[in-house]
C-alpha positions as CSV (number, residue, x, y, z in Angstrom):
1,M,49.4,33.1,10.3
2,S,46.5,34.1,8.1
3,D,43.8,36.4,9.2
4,K,41.4,35.3,6.5
5,V,38.8,32.6,7.1
6,V,36.2,30.8,4.9
7,V,33.3,29.5,7.0
8,I,31.7,26.5,5.3
9,I,28.3,25.5,6.6
10,S,27.6,22.0,5.4
11,T,25.9,20.2,8.2
12,S,22.2,19.3,8.3
13,E,22.3,19.6,12.1
14,A,20.8,23.0,13.1
15,E,22.8,23.5,16.3
16,K,26.1,22.9,14.5
17,A,25.2,25.1,11.6
18,R,24.0,27.9,13.9
19,T,27.3,27.7,15.8
20,G,29.3,28.2,12.6
21,M,27.1,31.1,11.5
22,M,27.4,32.7,14.9
23,Y,31.2,32.5,14.6
24,A,31.1,34.1,11.1
25,V,28.9,37.0,12.3
26,N,31.0,37.7,15.4
27,A,34.3,37.4,13.5
28,V,33.1,40.2,11.2
29,L,31.4,42.4,13.8
30,N,34.3,42.1,16.3
31,N,37.1,42.3,13.6
32,W,38.5,38.9,14.7
33,M,39.6,38.3,11.1
34,A,40.5,40.7,8.3
35,D,38.2,38.8,5.9
36,V,35.4,36.3,6.4
37,K,33.8,34.4,3.6
38,L,30.6,32.4,4.2
39,I,29.7,29.4,2.0
40,F,26.6,27.1,2.3
41,F,27.3,23.6,1.0
42,G,25.3,20.5,0.9
43,P,22.5,19.8,3.4
44,A,23.0,23.2,5.1
45,Q,21.5,24.8,2.0
46,E,18.1,23.2,2.6
47,L,18.4,23.8,6.4
48,L,18.9,27.5,5.8
49,L,15.5,27.7,4.1
50,E,13.8,26.1,7.2
51,D,15.7,27.5,10.2
52,I,14.7,31.0,11.4
53,V,17.8,31.3,13.6
54,M,20.1,30.6,10.6
55,K,18.1,33.2,8.6
56,D,18.6,35.7,11.4
57,F,22.4,35.0,11.5
58,L,22.5,35.3,7.7
59,I,20.8,38.8,7.8
60,Q,23.3,39.9,10.4
61,F,26.2,38.6,8.3
62,Q,24.9,40.3,5.2
63,Q,24.4,43.6,7.0
64,A,28.0,43.5,8.3
65,E,29.9,41.8,5.4
66,G,27.7,41.7,2.4
67,K,27.4,38.3,0.8
68,A,27.1,34.6,1.3
69,V,27.4,31.9,-1.4
70,S,25.7,28.6,-1.9
71,C,26.7,25.6,-4.1
72,K,25.1,26.1,-7.5
73,F,25.2,22.4,-8.3
74,I,23.2,21.5,-5.2
75,V,20.9,24.4,-5.5
76,D,20.1,23.4,-9.1
77,R,19.8,19.7,-8.3
78,D,17.4,20.4,-5.4
79,E,15.6,23.1,-7.3
80,I,15.9,25.7,-4.5
81,D,17.6,28.5,-6.4
82,K,14.6,30.9,-6.1
83,E,14.4,30.3,-2.4
84,T,18.1,30.9,-1.7
85,S,18.2,33.8,-4.1
86,A,15.3,35.4,-2.2
87,L,17.5,35.3,0.9
88,G,20.3,37.2,-0.9
89,V,22.5,34.1,-1.2
90,K,24.3,33.9,-4.6
91,S,24.7,30.5,-6.2
92,E,28.2,29.6,-7.5
93,Y,30.1,26.4,-8.1
94,V,32.0,26.3,-4.8
95,G,34.5,23.5,-5.3
96,S,37.1,25.5,-7.2
97,M,36.2,28.6,-5.1
98,I,37.0,26.8,-1.9
99,S,40.3,25.5,-3.3
100,D,41.3,28.9,-4.6
101,L,40.5,30.5,-1.2
102,I,42.7,28.0,0.6
103,K,45.5,28.6,-1.9
104,D,45.1,32.3,-1.2
105,G,45.7,31.7,2.5
106,Y,42.1,31.5,3.8
107,I,41.7,29.1,6.7
108,P,38.7,26.8,6.2
109,M,36.4,26.2,9.1
110,V,33.8,23.6,8.3
111,W,30.6,23.2,10.4
């Protein structure tokens, strides 16, 4: 079984998004998985800009793992690139990225 996970935060519901982010942070800090990727996709990208708890989890993840990614298409469409970039979240087209990660053995966890 794979020990690599891609945590995809896509919900607009804060409690669900926070749960996924808490898992990502703890998976890294406690070495539950060898590699943890964090992707913000869809409504969660806007939620990240508004929710202080999510921002705190993002900071913890970045301090432990380094980087998180958001969907460039949605960031451009919603004109929030400056705001997400200011949080240290890189914008990339994530559709093919997610597909490639799954092909490479990453287990997707979608919140």
